N, C-alpha and C positions, 0 to 999 in steps of 0.2 A: 487622516482619521476623522470620522464623523464626530460632531459635537456631543451627541448623545453617549458616545463611548468614552468621552473624556472624563465623565464623572465616575466611570467604573474602573478606569485604569489605575494602576499602582502609581501613586504620585509621591511616594516617600523617597524622592530622588535626592533631596538636600534638606538639611536641617534649616528651619526658619531662623533668621538672625533676629533674636528677640531684642537685642540692643538697638537695632535699627528700626524694627517694626513694632516696638512695644506699644505705642499709643494706638496704632492701627489694629493690633491684635485684640485689643479690648473692644473694638468695634466689630470685627469680622470673625474672630476666633481662629484657632489653629486649623480646623478642618477646611474651612472656606479658603484660608490662605494656601493650604496645600493644593486644593483644586485649581486656584488661580495660578500657582507656580507650574502647572502642567498645561497652560493654555497659551496659544499663539494668536495674536490679534493683528489684523491688517487694518490700517487707517488710510483711506484714499482721500487725498487733498491735504496740503500742508500750508494752508493760509492760516489766519488767526484762529479759526474754530478747530481745525485739525490739530494744530500744535498744542492747543489747550487740552484736548482730549488725550493726546499722546503723552503730554507732561504728567497728567494725573495718573495714567496707567503705568508709566515707568516708576513713579513714586510708589504706587500701590504694590508692585511686585508680581506682575504676570510673568509667564515664562519668557516671552519675547514680544517685542513690538516691531512690526514691519510697516514702513510708510511708503506710499506711492504718490508721487507728484513730479512728473518729468518736466512740467512747464517751467519756464524761466522766471526767476525772481524779478519783480518790478518794484520801483521805488515805493509805490503806494502799498505794497505788501507790508512795509515796515510800520504801517498804521496800527497793526495789531499782532503781527507775527514777531513775537519777542525773541525768537532764536535766529532771526536773520539780521544782518548788518548791511550797511550801505555798500560795503565791498563785495557783498554777495549778489548784487544786481547783475543779471545776465547769466547766473548759474542756475542749474536745475534746482527747484525748491527742495525736494526731498534730500538730495545730496548735500545741499548747503545746511540743512537743518539737522541732519543725522548726528554729526559730532557733538553738538551741544545737548541734544536729547540723551545721547549715550552717557554723558557725564552725570546724569541725575542719579543713576542707580547701577552699581557695578554688577548686581545680580540680574539685571534685565538687559540683554543685548538688543540693540536697535539696528534693524536691517533696512536696506533700501531695495524695494522691488523695482527691477529695471524697466525702462520704457523710454519712449521718445516723445518730445514735446508735441502736444496736441493729440496724443494717443490715449484713448480711454482704456481703463483696465478691463480685462476679459474674464470670462468664467474659468478658463483654463489656468489663470494666474491665482485664483483664490481657493483652490482645492485643499491646500495644506493648513488652512486656518480654522480655528474654532469660532471666531467672530470676525465679521467684516463690517466696517463702519465707513459709510460714504458721507463726505461733507460737501455741501453746496454742489452736488452733482445734478445733472439734468434728470428730469423725471423719467425719461426714456431709459436711461442707464439704470436708475433705481429699479424700474420694473423688470428690466432684462436680468440683472444680477439676482434680484430677490426671487424671481421664479425658480432660478437654479438653486439658490441657498435653501429655500423652503423645501424643495424636493430632496435635498441631499443632507439635511440635518445640520446645517451651519447657521449659527445665529446671525441676524442681520439687523443693522441699525442705519437709518438715513437721517441726517441732520442738516439743517440750513440756518443761517442767520442773514437777515436782510435789514440793515439799519437797526431800528429799535424792535424788530420782529425776529422771532425764532420758531423753528418747528423741529419735531423729532418724531420718527416712526420706528416702532419696534416690531420685529417678527422673530421670535425664538422657536418657531416651529410648532407642530402639533404635539400635545402631550408633554409640554415642558414641566418638569418637576421642581417646584419651589419647596425646599426643605424647611425653611424658616421665614415665613412671610413678614414678620415684624422685627425680629432681632432683639426683642425685649427679653429680659430674664424670665424664665418660667415662674409663674406665680406659685406661692406655697403658703400654707397656713395651718394652724393647729385646730384640732377638732374638739368640739364639746359634746356632740351627740350625733349618732347615726340611727335612723329609724330602721326597723325590720319590717319589710313589706314590699309590695310590687312596684311602688313609686317612692323609693326611700329618699327621705330628706336628710341632708347633711347640714348640721349647724356648726358654725365656727365659734371658736373660743373667745370669750369676753367681748362679744359683739365686734369682732374684727372683720372689716370688709374684705371679702374674698377677691374682688376685682375680676371675677370670671364673666364670660359672656356666653349666651346660648350657642351651643355647637362646639364649645371648647371640650377638651378631653383631660381627664385627671387620672392619676393612680394614687395609691395610698401606701403608708408604711407606719410601723410601730403601733398599730391598733391592738388593743387588748380586748379579747372577746370575739369580735367579728374578724377573725384572722384571715378569712378567705379574701379579704380586700387587700391584704398586704402584698405588694408586688403584683397586683392583678393587671390584666390587660387594660389598656386605656379605656375609660368609661366616659360616654358622652354626657355632657352636663346640660341641664335646663335650669336657668337661673330663676329662683323663686323670690329672692329679695337680696338686699346687700350683704346679708350674713348667712343666707341659706341657699342651697342648690339641690336639685334632684339628680340622682345617678341611676335610677332604674331599679331592678328587682333584686332585693336582698333577702327575700322571704325564706330561702333555703339555707341562709348563712347562720352562724352562731349569733348570740345576742351581744350587742355592743356593751362593753364594760367601761372602758376609759381610754384616754390618750389617742395618739395617732396624728398624722399630718397628711394633708393632700398636696400633691405636686402636679402642676399643669404639665401636660405632655404636648410638645409641638408636633403636629401631624403634617406630613407633606401635602402640598396642594398641587394638583395637576391643572395646567392651563393650556388651552388650545388657542394658538395664534392664527389669525388669517393672513394669507399673503397680501402684499401691497395692492395687487390688481383688484382683489376682492374687497379689501378694506377701504379703498378709495370710494367704492360705491356704497358701502355700508359701514361707515366709520364708527369707532368707539372712541370718544374723546376723554382725555384727562384734563380736568379743569386746573388751570394755574391761578385763576383769580375769579372767585365766586361773585365778584361785582361786575364781571364782564361776561354775562351768560351768552351773549350773541357772538362773541369773538371767535370761539373755536370753529363754528360752522362757516362764518365769513372767511376766516383765514384758511380753512381747509380748501375752499375753492379759489381763494386769492393766491395761495402759493402755487397751485396747479396752473392758474392763469399766467403768473409770472414766468413759470417754466415753459409754458406753451408759447408765450410771447418771445422768449429767448430762442427757442428752437425754430420759430417761424421767421424771426427777423435777424438772427445771428448775433444779437446783443440784448442786454437787459434794457428795460425802459429808461429813457433819459430822465435825469434828475429834475424833479418838480416840473415835469413837462405834462401839460394838461391833455394833449392829444394822445400821447402814449398811455397815460393813466386811464383815459376814456376807453381805449382799446382793451386794456387789462380788465377793467370793470365789465366790459361787454363779454369778454371771454368767460369771466367768472360767473356771470349771470347765466350764460348758456350752459355751463357745467352744472350749476346749481339747480336748474330746472325750476320746480315749484318751491324749492327751499328759499326762504328769505335770507338775504345777505345785507350787510351794512356797506353801502357804496363808499362812504367817506373813509372807512377803515381800509378798504381795498385800494382806494385812491392813494392813501398815505403809504401803503405798502409799495405801490408802484413808484411813488415819488422817491422812496428810500431804497429801492431794490439794489442799487449799487453801493449803498452805505455799508460800512464795516466798522463796528464798534467793539473795542476790547471788553467793556463791561458785559455786553450781551454775549459775546463769545465765552466769557468766564461763566455766565449763568448756564448757557446751553451746554458748554463743554464740560463743566462739572457734573451736570445732570447726566449727560450721555456717558461719561466715564464710569459713573456709578451703575448705569444700566449695563455696561459691558461687564463690570464685576459681578453683577447679578447673573448674567448669562453664563459666566464661566464657573461661578461658585455655587449657584443655586441658593444663595443667601439673600434674603429680602425679596419683597414682591416686585416684579417688573411692572413698568408702566404699560397700560393697555389703552390703545395702541398708538393713538395720535396725540401729540402734545403740541399746543400752540401757545406762544408767549409774546406779550408786547409790553412796552413801557412808553406809550405815547404821551403820558404825563410829563416825561422828561424833555419834551420839545420846549424850546423857549417860547415865552408869551408872544414875542414878536417873531412870527414865523419867517424863515428865510425866503428870499425870492429865488427864481431860477438862476439869475446871474450870481447871486451870493453863494450858491452851492456849487458853482462850476469849479472843476479842478484847477489848481494853480501849480501843479507839478511839485508838490511837497509830500512828505511822508504822512501828513495828516489828511490827505484828500478823502480817505474813506470816512473820516469823521466830519469833515467839512461838507460832504455830500448830504449829511443829515442835518447839521446845525448851522452851516454857513460860515463864511470867513469872519464875520463880525463876532460871532459867538466864540469862534476858535481863539480870537484875540483875548477875549475875557477869560477863557480857560488858561491861556498862557500866562496871564498876569495875575492869576489867583495865588493866594498865600495860605498854605495849609500846614498844620502841625500834626504829625503822626506820632501817637504815643504807643510805642511798642513795635518791635521789628521781628516778631516771631512768625507763626504760621499766617495769621491774618495780615500782619504787617507786610510780609514779603509779597503776598498776592496783591495787596493794595498798592504797593510801590510799583509793581509791574504794570498794573492797570493805569496808574497815574503817568508812568513813563510813556506808555503807548498813547494816552490821551493828549500828551504834550502839556500836562499840568505844570504850571510854574516855570515854563521855559522862556517867558517873555521878559522884557526889561524890568518890569515891576514884580515879577513872580518870584516866589521863594518857597522851598519845601524843607521843613524842619522835621527831623526824625530823632527820637530818643529811645534808648533801651539800655539798661544797665547790665544785661546778661551777656555772657559769652556763649559761643556756639558749642553744643555737645552733640555726640553721635546720634542720639535719639531725635534730634531736631531735623536731621537730613531727610527723614521720611516724608516731611510735609512742608518744610521751610525751604522752598526750592531754589532760593537765591544762594544757598550755602553749599559748599563742597567739602570733601574730607580735608583738603588743604587748609580750610578755614577754621578747623577745630581749635578752640581756645581763643579765637579773636572775637572782638566785640561785634555783636549782631548789627548794630546801627551802622557802623563803619563799612562792614562788608556788604550789607544790603544796599546802601547808597552807592557804593562803588559798582555793584553789579548792575543796578538799573541805569547808571550813567553810561555804562558800556552798551546797554540796550538802546539808549537814546542819548547820544552825546550832547544834544541841545540842553540837557540838564546841567552841564558843566558850569560851575559858578553860581548855580541856583539852589544848591542843597547845603544843609548843615546837619551833621551827625553829632549827637550828644550821647554821653554815657550816664548822665545824671538822671536818676528817677524823678518822677513828679511827686511832690509831697511838701509838707510844711517846711522841711529842712532845705528845700531848693527854691523857695519863693523869691529869694534875692536874684536868682538866675532867670526863672520864668516869672518875671515881674510884670507890672502894668505896662511898661514900655514894650516888653516882649509880646504881650497879648495885643497891644495896640497895632502891632505890625502883622496881625493875622486876620484872615477872612473866615477862618473856621478851624475846628479841631476834629480829628478822627481818632477814636480810641481803637486800639488793637491789643487790648489787655486781657489777662487771664485771671484777674481776681476782682472781687466786688469792691473792696476797699479803695483800690486805685481808681476804679470807674467812678465811684461816688465822689472822690476828691476832684477828679477832672470835671465832673458834672457841676460841682460847686463853683469851680473856677470859671467855667463857661457861663454860668448864671451871673457871677459877679462881673465878668468882663463883657457880657452880652454877646457871646459868640455862638454860632451854630455848632452843634455837636452831632457827629455821626457815630452811632454805637452799634456794635455787633458782637456775636459770640457763637461758639459751636460746642456741641456735645455729641461726639460720634456722628451719626447721620442727621442729627438735628441742628438747626441753625436759626438765629433770629437777628433781625435788624431793627434799629429804632433811630428815628431822626428827631432831633431836638432843635427847635427854631425859636429864637428870642421873641417874646411877646406873643407867640402863637400857640406853642405846644407846652405840655407839662415837661418837666425835666426828667432825666433818668432816675433821679432819687425820689421822684414824686410817688412812685409805686414800687413796692419791694416784694420779692418772693418771701413766702413764710420761711422761717428758719428751719433747717433740717432737724428732724426728730432725733433726739439723742437717747441712747439707751441709759436706763437708770444705773447709777454707780453700783447699787447693790447687785444688780444683774451681772454686771461685768465682774464684780469681785467674788460673788458666791454662787450665782444661779444662771450661768450662761445657757442659752438654748439654741443659739445660732452661731455659725462660724464667724460672723462679724464681731460677736462678743469676745470670742477667744483671741481674735486678731488684735482687737483694741487692748485686751488684757496683756498680750505679748508686747505690744508697742509700749505700754506703760512699764512693763518689766525691763524693756530695753533701756528706757530712761533711768529707771530706778537702779539698774546695775552698772551701766557704763557711761552715764552722763552726769547725773546729779551727785553721786559720791565723789567723783573726781573733781567736779566743780567745787564742792564743799571743802575738800581737802586743800585745794589750791587757795581757796579763800582763807582757810586757817593759816596756811603757810605764808601768805603774802599781805593780809590785812591786819594791822596792829590790834584792832579791837574786835576782830571777828568773833572770837569765842564769847566775849562779853555781850555783844549785840545778839548773837544767835541764842544765847541763853535767855536774854531778856524778851525776845520777840517770838520765840517758839513755844508751843504748848507741850512739847515733848523733849525736855532737856536731856533726859537720860538717852533717848534715841539719837540725838545729835552727837553726844559724846561717844556712844557705842559705835556709831557708824565711823567716826574718825578713828577710833581705836582699831576697828576691824581693818580699815584700808591702810592704816599707817603702822600697825603693830601686829595684831594677832593673825591676820589673813594676808599680810603683805607678802607676795611671792618673790622669791629670788631666782627661781628657774621656771621654765615653761611647764615642766611636769607638775609643779605646784598649781599652776593655772588649771590644768586638767582636773586635779583633785578638787579645786574650788568649784569647777563646773559640775562635777559629779555630786557634790554636796548640795548645790543649788537645786539640782534635779530632785534629790531626795526631799528637800524642803517643800518645793512647789507642787510636786506631782504625787508625793506619797504622804508625808507627814501633815501638810495643811489639809489635804483631803480627808485623812483619817480623823483629824481634829474636828473638821466640819461635821462628819458623820457621827462623831462622839457627841457633839452638841445637838445635832439634829439627826437622829437615827432614821434609817430608811422606813421604819414603821411608825414614825412620829405622826401625830394628828394635831389639827388646830383646835381652837375652842369649840368649833361646831362639829367636831368628830370627823372632819374630812381629812384624808391623808395629806400631810404637809407637802410631800413630794408628788404633787399632782401637776399636770400640765398648766402653764408652760415650764414649770420647774422640772429639772432632770436630776435624779439622784446620782451622784458621782461614784466612781470606784477608784481606789488608789492604784497607781502603777508601780510595778516592781521593775527596777532597772535591769535591762538586758543589753549588753554591749553589742550583741549580734542583731538587735533590732535597728534597722537603718534610721528610723526617726529618732530613737534614743541617741544613737551615735552622732547624727547630724547636730543635735542639740549640744553635745559635749564638745564637738569640734568648733562650732561657732562661738559658744560661750567662752571656751578656753582662749581662743584667739582674740576675742574682744577684750577679755580681762587682761591678757598679755599686752594688748595695745595700750591700755590705760597706763601700764607700768613701763612701756618702752621695751618690752621683751619680744624676741622674735619667735614666731610660730614654727611649727614643724609639719611637713606634708605627709609624714609617715603615719598611715591609718592604723597600723599595728600598734604604734605607741599609744594612741588614744584608747584602743581596746584594752591593752595591757594595763595601763595606769588606772583607768576608770574601773576596770573589773577588780582591781586589788584594793580599792577603797572600802573600808569597813564603815558602813553607814551606822549612825547612832540609833539606838533603840527608840521607838516611839513611846513617849510617856504622855498620856492625855492630860489636858488641863481642864479643871472643872469650872473655872471662873471666867471662861471665854464667852463673851456675848456676841451673837451674830446679828448684824444689821439686816432685817428682813425686807424693809422697804426704804425708799429714799426719804419717806416722812419720819422714819425712826431716827433718833440721834445716832450719829456714828459711834462705834465703840470707842470709849475713851482709852488713851494709852495706859499702859500699866501704871499703877500708882506711882506718883513722883517719888523718886529716891530722896532720901534725906540729904542734908548738906554734906554729911560725912561721905556718903557713897558718891555723890557728885564730885566732891573734892578728890576722892580716890581715882575716879574715872579720868578726871582732868589731869591728875598727876601722872597717869599712865601714858599720856600722850607725849611724844618727843617734842621738845621745844622747837619752834620754827627756826631759830638760829642754828640748831644742830643739824638741820636739813637745808641749809642755805643752797639755793640753786636747784633743789629737788622739786619737781612738779609732776603731777599725774597729767595724762593727756585725755581729756574728755572726748568721747566719740561724737563726731558730728554726723548725724544721720544723712546718708546719701543712698537713695533707692536705685540709682542707675548704674552703680559700680557692682558688677557681679562677682568681684574678687574680694570685697571688703567684709564679708560675713554678716552684713547688717540684715538683709532680707533673709539670709539663711537662718539666722537666729530667730527672727520673728516667725518665720514659717514653721520651724521645728517647735518653738515654744507654744505657738498657737495650736498646732496639731496634737501635741502632747496633752494640752488642756482639753482639746476636743475629744481625745481618747478617754480622758477622765470622765467626761460627761456624755459619752455616746453620741457625739455630733460628727457628722460626715466631715472628714478633714478637707482642706483646700490645698491645691498645688501651689507651687512657688509663684506662678504667674498671677493667680487670683489674689494671693496674699499680698503680693507687691502692689497691686492696684489699690486694694483697700487700705493697707498700711501707709502707702505713699500718697494716698489721695490723688491718684492719677486720673486726669480727665481724658477719656477716650477721644481720639481725634483721627480724621482721615482727610486727605488732600481734596477729595471731591467736594465735600461740604464747604470747606474753607474757600475754594475757588468760587463756588456758586454764591456764597454769602457776600464775599467782597464785590462780586459783580453787581449784586443788588444794592450794596452801599454806594457804589460809584454811580449808579443810575439816579440815586437821590442826590449825589453831589452835583450832577448837572443842574438839578432844580435849585440848589443853594446858590450856585454860580449865577443862575438866572435871576436870583432875588425873588423868587415866588413867595407870596404871602397868603395864598389860599390853602387852608388846611387840607382840603380834599385833594389837592394835587400831590401831597406827600403820602408815602406808604411806609408803614411798619410791616415787617414781614416775618413769617415763621414757616420753616420748611422741615420736612422729615423725608429724606431721600429713601429711607427703608420702605416706606409704605406704598408708593411715595405720596406726599401731601405738600401742597402750597397753600398758604393762607395770607392774605393781605388785608390790612385795615387802615383806616385813617388814624393818624396820631390823635391822642387825647388832647383836647384843648386845655390850655392852662386854666385851672379853676379861678374864678373871679370872686373876690371878697369885697364887701361893702365898707366904705369909709365915708361917712356923711352922704353926700349926694353923688359921689363918684365911686368907681370900683378900682381895684388893684389886683395884680397877680404876683406870683413869685419873682417875676422879672423886674418889678418896680422896686425902687428904694428912695429914701429921702437923702439928698446929697447936701452936705455942708462944706463950704469952702473955708479955708483959712483957720482950721483947727479951733473951733469955737470953745467957749467955756461950757461947763455943765449947765450953768444958769441960763445961758443963751439958748440951749437946746430945750430946757424946760419951758422957758418963756415962749419959744417958737411953737411948741405943741399947743400951748394954751391960747395963743393969739390966732394961730392958723386953723386949728381944728377943735378948739375948746376942749382939749383933753388934758388930763392930769397925768404926769409921769410918776410911776410908783417904783420903778426899778430901772437901773441902767447897768449893762454888763458889756464886757468885751472879751470874747473867747470864754475862758473859764474864770475870768476875774470879775468879781462883783464891784463895780465902780461906786454905786450908791444905791441905798434903799432907805425907806423911812426909819428902819431900825438902826441906822447909822448913828443916831443921836444928834442933838441940836448943834453941839460944837463942831462935830465932824461934818455935818451937813453944811454949816456956814463956811467952813474951810474949803470943802470940796466944790461947792457951787462956784467959787471964784476961779477954780483951776481949769486950765485948758484940758481937753480930752487926752492929749498925748501925755501931759504931765500927770494926770490921774492914773493912766495906764502904767506909767513907769513907777509912780509912787506906790500904788497899791499892789501892782504885780511884782515889785521889788526886783526889776531887771530892766535894762534899757531897751527901747524899741530898736530893732535891727536897723543898721544904716541903710539908706536908699529906700526905706519904707515910704511910700507916697500916700497911703491911706490906711484907715482903720475901719473895720466893720464893727458896728456897735448895735446891740440889741436893747430894746426898751419894752417895759410893760406899762401900758397906759389904761386909763379908765375914763368913762364919760361922767357927766354931772350926777347920774344916778349911782355911780360906783360900779357900773358893769364893765368888765374887762373888754377891751376892744383890740382886735387884731390889726396891727399896722406893719408896713414894710420895715426892713432893717434900715439903719442909718449908715451911709457911706461918708465918713469924715475925711476930707482931704487935708493933709498936713502942709 
């Protein structure tokens, strides 16, 4: 079947496993995933690059992956082919690889295309595939197959890696339709004004930036007055300013009155690809590094020259051989004609042409796998059409000689071909700490195993991760299998990579203790003294910042990276050279005002947050409070003392222990029905009683003007699926609190909930609504007098009468589809959305927002870890030139690569010298406070105004004369224990102490922190 037909075919063959693909679905969406699940992909070549592409595609979930490589496994293949073992040497590569690839995803069968060693794949063998990928194939074969695929509607990709170089060519044929070039959520915004005229200007509400660009398309909804725009065909936008845009002729439409929203419409983009033969002569380059403008053209001819050399001589250029390199440069110049090329770059390409590096394979392989997914799903913009990549900065400062790169008959010969035997020894004796063994951690460990990191006599690889393996991890954390579910990630990951490279045996340590203040006795100064560097593979900023602080303290290089869907970034932190990770921070996420969440939602995110808070308010906090009352002797006394709503505390305990305590599951259904009435009917009616729909503000403007939406109360209907979903989820969660068993009978929920007689609504005239976050929140009802409080307290059963009885608070778990957690939040949110006329969200979207799920896909993870490992080579080499290191940002959807030099550590002045965040004042032997004060005066002529350690203030001028005299004589450790009122943990070797100091004029002076050795 032709590839162009694959997008039209019915692909609803199987339901997508959301438990497995959940993180990836938030990147690609259901439609793209369905198209992928109808596509068969052929990968030719199963060395390091080919297996990297195949691995990512199996994890992504295409219909099938077929691999072709009948050549026999050689020992040097183990340099980067992580699914081959030493026992596979002599077997056909594809056949040896297939069983391990097939383990990755039960939904993706992996086939071997038959062939004999030395036989190239032919056009007759590729007819049944939607995409054909060639890896490290001769140019003649690329041209031959591409001519056929271009003419027959099959997508074609050719990729090569040569040492620190890589290349990719795409041809998706003429008229390729890209349905979503960016993958970003469509922009939307509220409207303040729309002109009536031939070039109508739309103005956004409250000067909110629209974010649109010239040529975008929009449609409209909920406009009052100019109703012709509601649901109109997409209109082309011309941007006039950050808050305004032009949409064309509205002169024949009604006059705009108020309201409305615009929504961006994603328009398909048709792209014409040139075949390889034509593209070689007239190339279109994709830039991977804007600091290397000359590289694409040079490498375009350089890669052709290497292929020409291979076909002419029967082998690739010899390693670091000048005569072979001269021939390659000569061929390249003849191909380039009048085009200028960089001789030194092409010479280096020739030197490394036999090189094979796992990190480069990860970069190119991750990129190519994403291009395959674009071809079969039409999601995201494909690369046009030639991509060239290099990381020559990773070469050691002392370049290897021809003798040093000669093969030695080891699995690392492909890496030795680039870096030499001496540098390979340095790699082997490196000591690295990997923090996190999730998606990035798995890919990192695979690369390290292939590199031979830490396999030497002095080498050691430490890995920590406190998490156990869950089903959703299997989609991108490729070291794990279904049999590993429930086991610790660090242990399974280390075991898996040790099987990939048995040289690691005895050189790895797997831990389950997280990094943080509570584990500093484990990850102490002795631990860090045994490290050459740290690599973060974390998923939260707090842990990243902590490790960053530890690396600054212990003067260790840090490799940092992260992904968000198709976006990825890398950062390298080098002691005394760069700023640290914590030196610059992203701005905090904008939070919705609490009054918006509580009373005036206008977007589905607001109703989901409201539902998440209701989840806690119904199923977590009350049960926790009840258990506190039953188990803590002074709970009631303390609660009454420290809360501003004493009546509320007692009423909640009464409801959950007396008046609303269920004895049967049917009573839980009744409870759920009454909560529905309260939240979606009575509260809404009360709000409209306090703020009627025709209310106006002090300026005479209608109160319920955008962005506010006037709500409507809901009337319960057991036949409405959303109403019933709420009852089912709420009843089961309430029953869970009390240890009652639910009931799967839907008719029971309908029968019981329909029979509940809801109380009559009685409006309250004294209810004050908080209109903005600047307004004081409504005070709780007037405090009850002592008599009422005593009566409420007396109504509670004594804890002794309920000995052993406890409620079970719900622990929110987003990935269990049977626990009703996401079901409740989805139903509660959508009912709230129905109140306010907001478009509801499906369970999938609700789960992402409520669970704060970070979208993730294996392709980005593979590429980012490859970039990190290219920086690791530089750290091992001990480079100290800022310009040799690279921080990176990629977006595979666009696609986009951006690299920059790390930011230098800012320098601060201290007298005639300068210092950075990497400097500190070190004091040996646990000095007294007086000794520190005297040292500052004598050494820097500075006066100490304050001394602190952590959150403990050790001394300040406000301490008083007597205390000052006493504390000045005390050693720092004694001060910390005395004032902090707790002993210093055993095995503590140092304390970090902060000081505030001033000069003779009384001006505050910035100084490094103090490191006090005990």
